[in-house]
Chimera marker file (.cmm) of the C-alpha trace (Angstrom):
<marker_set name="trace">
<marker id="1" x="-27.240" y="17.031" z="3.382" r="1" g="1" b="0" radius="0.5"/>
<marker id="2" x="-27.334" y="18.125" z="-0.223" r="1" g="1" b="0" radius="0.5"/>
<marker id="3" x="-28.874" y="16.099" z="-3.002" r="1" g="1" b="0" radius="0.5"/>
<marker id="4" x="-25.589" y="15.727" z="-4.881" r="1" g="1" b="0" radius="0.5"/>
<marker id="5" x="-24.048" y="14.121" z="-1.773" r="1" g="1" b="0" radius="0.5"/>
<marker id="6" x="-26.586" y="11.298" z="-1.778" r="1" g="1" b="0" radius="0.5"/>
<marker id="7" x="-27.076" y="10.950" z="-5.534" r="1" g="1" b="0" radius="0.5"/>
<marker id="8" x="-26.355" y="7.437" z="-6.823" r="1" g="1" b="0" radius="0.5"/>
<marker id="9" x="-23.045" y="6.842" z="-8.574" r="1" g="1" b="0" radius="0.5"/>
<marker id="10" x="-23.263" y="5.671" z="-12.169" r="1" g="1" b="0" radius="0.5"/>
<marker id="11" x="-21.569" y="2.337" z="-12.903" r="1" g="1" b="0" radius="0.5"/>
<marker id="12" x="-18.315" y="2.523" z="-14.811" r="1" g="1" b="0" radius="0.5"/>
<marker id="13" x="-18.117" y="1.319" z="-18.365" r="1" g="1" b="0" radius="0.5"/>
<marker id="14" x="-15.723" y="-1.606" z="-18.971" r="1" g="1" b="0" radius="0.5"/>
<marker id="15" x="-12.827" y="0.609" z="-20.094" r="1" g="1" b="0" radius="0.5"/>
<marker id="16" x="-13.152" y="2.886" z="-17.067" r="1" g="1" b="0" radius="0.5"/>
<marker id="17" x="-13.482" y="-0.088" z="-14.735" r="1" g="1" b="0" radius="0.5"/>
<marker id="18" x="-10.330" y="-1.665" z="-16.158" r="1" g="1" b="0" radius="0.5"/>
<marker id="19" x="-8.404" y="1.610" z="-15.761" r="1" g="1" b="0" radius="0.5"/>
<marker id="20" x="-9.654" y="2.067" z="-12.192" r="1" g="1" b="0" radius="0.5"/>
<marker id="21" x="-8.660" y="-1.498" z="-11.395" r="1" g="1" b="0" radius="0.5"/>
<marker id="22" x="-5.150" y="-0.898" z="-12.732" r="1" g="1" b="0" radius="0.5"/>
<marker id="23" x="-4.792" y="2.297" z="-10.682" r="1" g="1" b="0" radius="0.5"/>
<marker id="24" x="-5.989" y="0.522" z="-7.539" r="1" g="1" b="0" radius="0.5"/>
<marker id="25" x="-3.542" y="-2.334" z="-8.141" r="1" g="1" b="0" radius="0.5"/>
<marker id="26" x="-0.666" y="0.135" z="-8.530" r="1" g="1" b="0" radius="0.5"/>
<marker id="27" x="-1.578" y="1.802" z="-5.232" r="1" g="1" b="0" radius="0.5"/>
<marker id="28" x="-1.772" y="-1.565" z="-3.456" r="1" g="1" b="0" radius="0.5"/>
<marker id="29" x="1.563" y="-2.633" z="-4.889" r="1" g="1" b="0" radius="0.5"/>
<marker id="30" x="3.196" y="0.649" z="-3.847" r="1" g="1" b="0" radius="0.5"/>
<marker id="31" x="1.938" y="0.163" z="-0.294" r="1" g="1" b="0" radius="0.5"/>
<marker id="32" x="3.231" y="-3.408" z="-0.323" r="1" g="1" b="0" radius="0.5"/>
<marker id="33" x="6.666" y="-2.195" z="-1.439" r="1" g="1" b="0" radius="0.5"/>
<marker id="34" x="6.727" y="0.395" z="1.363" r="1" g="1" b="0" radius="0.5"/>
<marker id="35" x="5.741" y="-2.241" z="3.908" r="1" g="1" b="0" radius="0.5"/>
<marker id="36" x="8.380" y="-4.660" z="2.653" r="1" g="1" b="0" radius="0.5"/>
<marker id="37" x="11.103" y="-2.004" z="2.813" r="1" g="1" b="0" radius="0.5"/>
<marker id="38" x="10.092" y="-1.132" z="6.364" r="1" g="1" b="0" radius="0.5"/>
<marker id="39" x="10.110" y="-4.821" z="7.323" r="1" g="1" b="0" radius="0.5"/>
<marker id="40" x="13.588" y="-5.261" z="5.850" r="1" g="1" b="0" radius="0.5"/>
<marker id="41" x="14.869" y="-2.203" z="7.722" r="1" g="1" b="0" radius="0.5"/>
<marker id="42" x="13.499" y="-3.578" z="10.982" r="1" g="1" b="0" radius="0.5"/>
<marker id="43" x="15.132" y="-6.953" z="10.342" r="1" g="1" b="0" radius="0.5"/>
<marker id="44" x="18.433" y="-5.285" z="9.451" r="1" g="1" b="0" radius="0.5"/>
<marker id="45" x="18.282" y="-3.280" z="12.680" r="1" g="1" b="0" radius="0.5"/>
<marker id="46" x="17.596" y="-6.414" z="14.699" r="1" g="1" b="0" radius="0.5"/>
<marker id="47" x="20.549" y="-8.172" z="13.070" r="1" g="1" b="0" radius="0.5"/>
<marker id="48" x="22.828" y="-5.247" z="13.901" r="1" g="1" b="0" radius="0.5"/>
<marker id="49" x="21.605" y="-5.243" z="17.517" r="1" g="1" b="0" radius="0.5"/>
<marker id="50" x="22.285" y="-8.978" z="17.792" r="1" g="1" b="0" radius="0.5"/>
<marker id="51" x="25.799" y="-8.534" z="16.391" r="1" g="1" b="0" radius="0.5"/>
<marker id="52" x="26.542" y="-5.765" z="18.899" r="1" g="1" b="0" radius="0.5"/>
<marker id="53" x="25.239" y="-7.907" z="21.771" r="1" g="1" b="0" radius="0.5"/>
<marker id="54" x="27.399" y="-10.867" z="20.721" r="1" g="1" b="0" radius="0.5"/>
<marker id="55" x="30.570" y="-8.727" z="20.577" r="1" g="1" b="0" radius="0.5"/>
<marker id="56" x="30.171" y="-7.451" z="24.143" r="1" g="1" b="0" radius="0.5"/>
<link id1="1" id2="2" r="1" g="1" b="0" radius="0.2"/>
<link id1="2" id2="3" r="1" g="1" b="0" radius="0.2"/>
<link id1="3" id2="4" r="1" g="1" b="0" radius="0.2"/>
<link id1="4" id2="5" r="1" g="1" b="0" radius="0.2"/>
<link id1="5" id2="6" r="1" g="1" b="0" radius="0.2"/>
<link id1="6" id2="7" r="1" g="1" b="0" radius="0.2"/>
<link id1="7" id2="8" r="1" g="1" b="0" radius="0.2"/>
<link id1="8" id2="9" r="1" g="1" b="0" radius="0.2"/>
<link id1="9" id2="10" r="1" g="1" b="0" radius="0.2"/>
<link id1="10" id2="11" r="1" g="1" b="0" radius="0.2"/>
<link id1="11" id2="12" r="1" g="1" b="0" radius="0.2"/>
<link id1="12" id2="13" r="1" g="1" b="0" radius="0.2"/>
<link id1="13" id2="14" r="1" g="1" b="0" radius="0.2"/>
<link id1="14" id2="15" r="1" g="1" b="0" radius="0.2"/>
<link id1="15" id2="16" r="1" g="1" b="0" radius="0.2"/>
<link id1="16" id2="17" r="1" g="1" b="0" radius="0.2"/>
<link id1="17" id2="18" r="1" g="1" b="0" radius="0.2"/>
<link id1="18" id2="19" r="1" g="1" b="0" radius="0.2"/>
<link id1="19" id2="20" r="1" g="1" b="0" radius="0.2"/>
<link id1="20" id2="21" r="1" g="1" b="0" radius="0.2"/>
<link id1="21" id2="22" r="1" g="1" b="0" radius="0.2"/>
<link id1="22" id2="23" r="1" g="1" b="0" radius="0.2"/>
<link id1="23" id2="24" r="1" g="1" b="0" radius="0.2"/>
<link id1="24" id2="25" r="1" g="1" b="0" radius="0.2"/>
<link id1="25" id2="26" r="1" g="1" b="0" radius="0.2"/>
<link id1="26" id2="27" r="1" g="1" b="0" radius="0.2"/>
<link id1="27" id2="28" r="1" g="1" b="0" radius="0.2"/>
<link id1="28" id2="29" r="1" g="1" b="0" radius="0.2"/>
<link id1="29" id2="30" r="1" g="1" b="0" radius="0.2"/>
<link id1="30" id2="31" r="1" g="1" b="0" radius="0.2"/>
<link id1="31" id2="32" r="1" g="1" b="0" radius="0.2"/>
<link id1="32" id2="33" r="1" g="1" b="0" radius="0.2"/>
<link id1="33" id2="34" r="1" g="1" b="0" radius="0.2"/>
<link id1="34" id2="35" r="1" g="1" b="0" radius="0.2"/>
<link id1="35" id2="36" r="1" g="1" b="0" radius="0.2"/>
<link id1="36" id2="37" r="1" g="1" b="0" radius="0.2"/>
<link id1="37" id2="38" r="1" g="1" b="0" radius="0.2"/>
<link id1="38" id2="39" r="1" g="1" b="0" radius="0.2"/>
<link id1="39" id2="40" r="1" g="1" b="0" radius="0.2"/>
<link id1="40" id2="41" r="1" g="1" b="0" radius="0.2"/>
<link id1="41" id2="42" r="1" g="1" b="0" radius="0.2"/>
<link id1="42" id2="43" r="1" g="1" b="0" radius="0.2"/>
<link id1="43" id2="44" r="1" g="1" b="0" radius="0.2"/>
<link id1="44" id2="45" r="1" g="1" b="0" radius="0.2"/>
<link id1="45" id2="46" r="1" g="1" b="0" radius="0.2"/>
<link id1="46" id2="47" r="1" g="1" b="0" radius="0.2"/>
<link id1="47" id2="48" r="1" g="1" b="0" radius="0.2"/>
<link id1="48" id2="49" r="1" g="1" b="0" radius="0.2"/>
<link id1="49" id2="50" r="1" g="1" b="0" radius="0.2"/>
<link id1="50" id2="51" r="1" g="1" b="0" radius="0.2"/>
<link id1="51" id2="52" r="1" g="1" b="0" radius="0.2"/>
<link id1="52" id2="53" r="1" g="1" b="0" radius="0.2"/>
<link id1="53" id2="54" r="1" g="1" b="0" radius="0.2"/>
<link id1="54" id2="55" r="1" g="1" b="0" radius="0.2"/>
<link id1="55" id2="56" r="1" g="1" b="0" radius="0.2"/>
</marker_set>
């Protein structure tokens, strides 16, 4: 293992920490949107399956 791999990470200054927090929040929100879209597609598919079953 090289020294630079285990070197301590300097703490972020307040501006950098705020920016990193915003970036992390954006990533979390994007993942939440993807998950919600997938959930809605699954529900829509289930509804369509139920409608087909009721017609037969």
